[in-house]
C-alpha angles and dihedrals in degrees: 000000000000113000117227111244116244120250107253117247114261114247089211123074122232117276116216088344093306124121119233118257114258119212121190111203111236129227113283107197093165095049093238095154119054094178137027088242093060091054093047092051091052094042098049103028090109099045100034105010129238092267091048092052091048091051092049090051091052090049093050093241095139111071140177123209088272109031149355115280114247128186092265101049106126118244116253121180113235094026115139120227126186133197142156120245120225110241128205114252113272129211107246114243100235098217129091126239111239120219110219095174139359131179138146092288111030144025119205106203129194099220118204124226117275095027116113116224097224136013111280136144111335093346108083117127093021094068133109092246095052093044094048093048090054099039097043097036092237107135093172094055114132134177120250091203139355131254118200115259092240094048120084128208145056124010126171120223126186120225101199123048092221091061098047097088093054093054094041088054090058090063095038090051093045092242094136120088107218124190124188133189123214139178117215139145117301116236119176090198091067107089111224145224096045138159112225119204123179145137111264121193125190115191120207111258093015115109099210127058118216140201121242137176117277144073109342115250098173131060129181133174112215118197131176115244104173148324134233111179111295093354130082131199115220137194111217122197113186117199091187134032111229118157111277089355098149093043091050094047095047090049091049088057090054091253105109111188113256115266093010105158093197109037125092091359129014104239129205109278111258123235114280091249095049108109096154103107111044118187107258095234124113131185094224108174139024117188127173146136108262108246092212105047102012095238120146105241126196125180129181128199118246091209128097132199114257092227089055107030119192118253115268095252091051092050091051090051091051092051090055113093112252133191122228109265098171113133093021 
């Protein structure tokens, strides 16, 4: 069996919690590129621009494992080159990330609404991953799964690269019990509890997912958890993890989650600094058997939804430091 070669260590440190980009120079049978600089100009003239690449070369911002790349460095197929992209300024998400648990292997973070889990699109440095790397001094930190940007609550991050596969496999194999809380309209005509099964499809470049006929690929258990006037509180137990699954299933029941900007109707995107209407969906509980030491672990979010605030005594209890008692 052929062993997969290890990714070489980057000679550049992270910047704002973001790894440098690694470029492996391709084969060049026709000798098109005499220098590394010529290839970089051609490769990134759309994303960075020829003048931008030339400036970065002059500033020594492209590097190999041994040296900065200058305009005369000869081209060599298979060579690795690293650099940091320049990112557009991002509006800071004005909410802290809570730390529910931290040990030598994992970090359980309490992610606020509006903060993406990982760098993607226009959200790069203002993400949970980048923030946690910076704040906790853990440059190798990686997520084991992803929580939607608009959803608050628990997300599991892995401290050591060698452990990441084991924790990712928990989620891929559906070995994690996940419990969510949502606030949505109350409708006595909707019979609950109910298990919803459907086929959900999310097309690339389309904001909303949709249901279509066919073999179900998504399953959610919806249970009532309280009522306050026209609003209901719901416990959501997903058995699968399709994109927007809980939001799609709640909407299909006629109970769209409060402040959902996509279901039932895609709304105009708010201004980047508008944090006034958070989606009322919270990843409340993560429970699993630890793949490394075999302990049963259970973690609960310390957050509450603003449309259904926790009682005062419960909030006080959550503000009191607690030790991890899972597995005891």
